[in-house]
N, C-alpha and C positions, 0 to 999 in steps of 0.2 A: 324758204324751207318751212314745212309744217311738221310740228313735232307733237306726237300723241303720247300722253303719260297716264299711267294707272297709279293711283295714290290711295293709301289708306290712312286713316287718322282717327284719333280719339277726340270726339267733339266736345268733351266735358268743359273745357276752359275756352271755348270759342263762341263767338256771337253769331255762329252760322258760317256758311261757306262764302256768301257774297260779301264783297268788300264794302265796308262802311267806315265813315269818318270816326276816328277816336275809339274804335272798337277792334278787338283782336279777331281776325277772320282767317279762314283757310286761304282764300284767294289773296288776301293782303300779304300773308307770309310768303306764299309762293311767288307773287309778283315782285316782292322785295328781293328775293333771291335771284330771280331772272334778270333784274336790273343790274345786280352786281356782276352777273356772268356775262350778259350781253352788252352792257353799257348803253342800253336803250330802254325806253318804257315799253313793257310788254303787257298785253292784256290776255289773260287766259280765258278760255271758253269751256265750261264744264257741261257734263251730260245732264246735270240738274243741280239745284241748290238744296243743300241740307240746312235745317234750322239750328238754332242754338242748342247745344248739348247732344245733337244727333251725330252718330258715327258713320263711318264708311269703311267697307272692306275693299271694294274695287271701284272707287270713283274714277271717272275718266275725264281728262281735260286735254285741250290742244292749244297750241299757240303758234304764231308765225314769227320768224326772225330771219335776219340776214346772216346771222352767225351759223356756221356749219361745224357740227361735231358728230362723232359716232354715237349711237344710242347709249352705250355703256358709259361714255364720258359725260353725256347729259345727265344720266342718272346719278353718277358720282358727284358731279358739280352741284346739282340742285340739292341733293341730300346733305352736302357739306354745310349749306346755309339753313337747313331745316331745324326747327325746334324738335324736342324729343317726342312730341305727340303727332308728328306728321312724317311719313316716309314714302318716297317714290319707289314703287315696286317694279315697274317696267316702263321702258321707253322704246318707241319705234318711230321711224320717219315714215310719214304717210303722204298720200296724194292730196293735192289741194282741194279735191272734191269732198274729202272726209270732213265731217263736222261732228264733234263730240255729242251734241244734243240732237241735231236733226237726222243724223245717220243711224241713231239707235233704233232698234226694232223691238227690243224687249228689255224690261228692267225687273229686278228682283229686290224686294225689301224683306227684311226679317225683323221681328220684334220679339224680345225676350222678357218674360215676366216671372217673378219668383213668388210662389204661393206658400213657401215654407218660411222658416224663421228668418228674420231680417239678417242680411249679410253685409256688413260694412265694407268688405273688400270688393263687393260687386255693386255698391250703391250707385255708381255712375255708369255702369255697363248694363245692368238689368233692373227693370222696374221692380221695386220691393213692395209687392202688393200685400203679401202676408195672410191671404185668406184662400181657402179652397174654391175652385170653380168647377162647374159642370162641363167637362170637356166634350161629352157627346152632344149636349145642347148647343155649344158653340160651333162644333163641326157641322151640325145640321143647319144652323142658321147661316153659316158662311156660304152655303150653296147659292143663296139668293144673289150674291155678288158676281158669280161666274157669268161670263159672256159680256156682251156689249150693252152698256147702260149709260144714262146721264147721271153722273155722280155729284151733281150740284149740291145735294143735301149733305154730302160728306166732304166738302171742300171748305177752304177758308171762307168765312162769312162774307167778305167783300170781294170774293173771287169773280173776275169777269172773264169772258172768252169761252172757248170750247171746253166743256166739262164732260164730254162723251169719251169714255175710255173702255177698253176691253180687258177684262181679267181672265187670264188663261188658267190660273191655278191658285187655290188657297188651301193650305194645309195647316192643321193645328195639332201639334204633338206635345207630349208631356214626358219628362224624364227627371226623376228625383226632385220633384217639386218645381222644376223650371219648365214653363210652357213656351213653346216656340210657335209663333205665327209666321207663316211664309206666304208672301203674296207676289205673284208674277203677272205682269201685265204689259201692255204696249206703252204705258206711261201713267204718271200719277200727278195730280194737282197738289198744290200746297195743303198740308195737313190731312190729305185724303187717307193715307195709311193710318194715321193716328186716330182719325174719326171712325174708320171701319173697325179697327181693333178696339177702340173705346166702346163702340156699340156692342161688339161681341162680348166684351168683358161684362157688360150689363146683363146680357143674356145668360152668360155663365154664372152670374151671381143671382139669377132668377129675379132681377128687378124689372126687366122688360121681356117681351116675348119675341120670337122670330117674326111673327106677323107685324109687330110694331116696327121692327127694323125694316121690314119690307115696305111698310107704309112710308117711312122716311125716303127710301130709295125711289119708290113709285111717284112720289110727289115732285121729283125733279127740281128740288130747291125750294118748294113752297113750305115744306116742313123740314127744318134743319135738325140734324143729329148733333146735339150739343155735347155729347160725351166724347172727350178727346183724351187718349192715352198720353201719359207723360213722355217727354222726349227721351229720357233715359231708357235704354232698351231698344231704340230704333236704329237700324243699320241699313244703309244703302249697300246691298250685298253684291250685286252683279249687274253689269250693263252689257247687253248683247248687240252685236252689229251684224249686218248682212255680210256674209263672207265675200261677196262680190266687191 
């Protein structure tokens, strides 16, 4: 049986999604719960890995097991063992051709930044930037990322493999001092969203120009964008699958 789960979590006190020895991770907590339920070692496969302190609203993972239960029972059983900062939102039984990562056709990330007074209640959920930014300049600069590009300059420094991705939409909105960056694409490499947002913040602060940001992008990794937004404020917001 292949089980698909949608989970949300507050990443503040986790060392990221991927299981690691001696560290608290999302995958580690969920797999411990599944072992209690199934009495077997279960490995879950996620749509993607989030880093330390990064959150998710609709992360997706799947796992295979010999144990059979109705979806609502799976949800109740897993949540019984979950800490207060992880919650399974939805469960369904899927065909074995489904894969949480490889079947995904689109992902959406959102990043939240506070330009107003420091807010201790949102310190772990929204990046407390504390300075005004030029929204129009950031919106104009963001257009360079739309379409299919080699994003090697905006990935993890030691990233190998295919860095070509397509961004379908980038929007930047502001309300009451909170700026929301919304990025939708066919996939994202490690730190890619944080480097794109980090570069746009520099444009909004008038430290670099749109042309400089495009110079990074066009170099295809020869010139790295070293501006990386903090993990607080980043959310894996949605994962979309082909309806077929």
